[in-house]
N, C-alpha and C positions, 0 to 999 in steps of 0.2 A: 871564660873557665868552664870545665864540666861540673855539673852538678846534678844529686839523684832528684827526680820530681815524679809527683804524680797527681793527675788531674782528677780522680773519682777516688771514692772508696773501695777498698779490694786486698788481697793478696798480694804478695811480693810480685806478682804477674803486672801489678798497675802500675809499677816501677820504671823511670824510663831516665835514661842517661841524655841531657840536654846540653846546651851550648848557652852561658846566661851572662850577663854582665858581671865583673868582678868589683865584688862588695868595696867600701872605704869606711876606715874607721871614722867615728864621728868622739866628740869627746869624750873622756873616759873610756874609751875603746882600742882594740889592738885588731891589726888583720893579722890572721894567722893562717900559714900556708901550712895545709893538713896533713899530717905523715899517718896517722891511725884513726879510725873514728867507728864508734861502735853503736850499738842497739840494743834496747832492753824492754822488755815485754811491753812496758807503758807504751814507748812508742810505737812498739806493732799494733797494739789495740786502737791507737790513735788512727793510724793510717786504716786500719780494716773499720773503723767508724763505732767501733765498741763505746768509744767515750766520746761522743759527740757532743751531748749534752753537758758534757763537764769541759772539754778540749774542741770547743768547736773549732774545724778546718775552713780555713779561705782556700779555693784552688785557684791557681797551681799551688800547691805546697811542696815546701822541703821536706826531709828528713834528716833524724837525729839530731844530738844533744850533745852525746860524750865526744871529745875529741883530745887530740894530742899532736902536736906540731910546734912550727917557729914561725916567730915575730917576724912579720914583712912590713907593717905600717904602723904607726901610732899616732893616736888622735891627740889632741889638743887636751893638755892638764893629766897626760901621763906620765908619771914620774917615777913610777916604782918599776918597769920594765921598759926594755930597748929592743931596737931591731937586732935582730940574731938570737935573743932569748929563746930556748926550749922550754915549752911550758905544757899543761895539760889541765883541763877543766872542761866546762859545757855553754853550750849558747842557749839561749830562748828562744831562739827564731826558728827552729826546724830546718839546721840546717849544715850540720857538721858532714855529711855523705856529699863534701864537694870538695873541689882543688882548694879552694879558700873560704874563711868564714871569720865572720866578726865577731868577737865577744867583748862582753865589759871587762874592766880590769879584776872586779870584785866577784868573777866565775873562774879565775884560774889563777895557776900557781903554778912556780917553776917545776919543772921536769926534774926528779930527783936524778942524781947519776946513775943509780943500780936498778934504775928502773927503764926496760926496754920498750922500744915503739911498740 
């Protein structure tokens, strides 16, 4: 799968599209095929190194936490979502700028029908 990664702090110029292994859902997680992902000012500040003391980065790092997509796989213990559910939410894994992302089920909600991708 493709994912946005960076190997050093900097502007958007440090971002690269890379091929990485597709993650798998663990207990109480789901694997989401990402249809939309956002970036907020805090995440940009993390990438630029401004928040290194508060949110240190291990390189290579992914980017993004906000996401919307369709559940492709559920982990053990997941009962409130199923494969095919449309969801939105976030991940703490700095990885929503990718084709697939894993999210904890307490960090996602069903996508309201009137909210476009």
